[in-house]
N, C-alpha and C positions, 0 to 999 in steps of 0.2 A: 113278397117272397125274398127279396134281397135281405130284408131285415132278419128273417128267420135264418137264412144261411149264415149271415154274419154273427148272429147271436150264438148259434151252435158252434161256430168256429172259435169264438172267444170263450164260451162257457165250457167247452170240452177241450182237454189238452191233447187229445190224440188227433193225428192228421186225418184219419179216416172216420171222423165223427159223423159225417153225413150218411155214410153207408150204414151206420147203426140205426138211424131213424127212418130211412126210406123203407117202405113196405114193398116186398117183391110182388109184382102184379104181372099178368100176362102182357105180352107186347102189343096186343091189339086194343088195349084200353086207351081211352082218350083223356085220362086224368091220372093223377098220382096221389099217393097217400103217405103222410108222415106220421110216425108214432112217436109222441113225446110223452114219456112216462106212461100214464094209462089213458091218454087222450089221443084221438085220431083226427088229423086235419087233412081234408081232401082239397087238392088244388087243381084248377083247370086253367089252361092257357087259352085266352080268347083270341079271336081273329085280330083284335087291335093290339096284340102283344101285351095284354094286361092279365094278371092272375086273379082268379076268383077263388077265395078261400072259404071253407065252411067246416064246421065240426061234423064228424060222422061216426058211426059205429060199425064194427065188422058184422057181416051177415054170412050165414052159410046156407047153401042150397044143395039138396040131395037130388040127384038125377038118376032115374032108373031107365035103362034102355036095353034092347035085345038086338043081337046080331042076326 
């Protein structure tokens, strides 16, 4: 994860480069997603303070409910 952060800082000249690649997710999710060009990388922080990275694709879910 450190390597990804450093590469984006070196590769992008703007100070807020990480804000551009983080995908906004609800606060109750236990993982994060980075969007780099057309690829999505999912990262999970484990109990041992290590990151697990994997490629992922966005999915949509339609929910119908009645009050």
